[in-house]
C-alpha positions in Angstrom: 0.0 0.1 0.0 3.0 2.3 0.3 3.3 3.2 -3.4 -0.3 3.9 -3.7 -0.2 6.2 -0.4 2.8 8.0 -1.8 0.9 8.5 -5.3 -2.1 9.8 -3.4 0.2 12.3 -1.4 1.9 13.3 -4.6 -1.3 14.1 -6.2 -2.6 16.1 -3.2 0.6 18.1 -3.3 0.1 19.0 -6.9 -3.4 19.8 -6.2 -2.4 22.1 -3.5 0.4 23.9 -5.6 -2.2 24.5 -8.2 -4.8 25.9 -5.8 -2.1 28.0 -4.2 -1.0 29.5 -7.5 -4.6 30.1 -8.5 -5.2 31.9 -5.3 -2.2 34.1 -5.9 -3.1 34.9 -9.4 -6.8 35.8 -8.3 -5.6 37.4 -5.0 -7.7 34.8 -3.0 -5.8 34.4 0.3 -8.6 31.6 1.2 -7.3 29.6 -1.9 -3.9 30.2 -1.1 -4.2 29.0 2.6 -6.3 25.7 1.3 -3.5 25.1 -1.2 -0.8 25.4 1.5 -3.0 23.1 3.7 -3.1 20.5 1.2 0.6 20.7 0.7 1.1 20.3 4.2 -1.2 17.2 4.5 0.9 15.6 1.6 4.2 16.5 3.3 2.8 14.6 6.4 1.8 11.6 4.4 5.2 11.2 2.9 6.7 11.7 6.2 4.6 8.8 7.3 5.7 6.5 4.5 9.4 7.2 5.3 8.9 6.2 8.8 7.2 3.0 7.6 9.9 2.4 5.3 12.5 2.9 7.8 10.8 0.5 10.2 10.7 -2.2 7.4 14.3 -1.7 6.7 15.2 -2.1 10.5 13.2 -5.3 10.9 14.8 -6.7 7.7 
């Protein structure tokens, strides 16, 4: 499930970057904040996957 989780996190990051950019282009601070929040969620998911990978390596 790790690859799927990473792909979803990457998609969420891209979505967040697009929303942030659109917010900057239109002057919508709400969209900018929502976009940055999505990017933060994606970063947290990637960090979780990194921890899971390290745990697997430690067990092996």
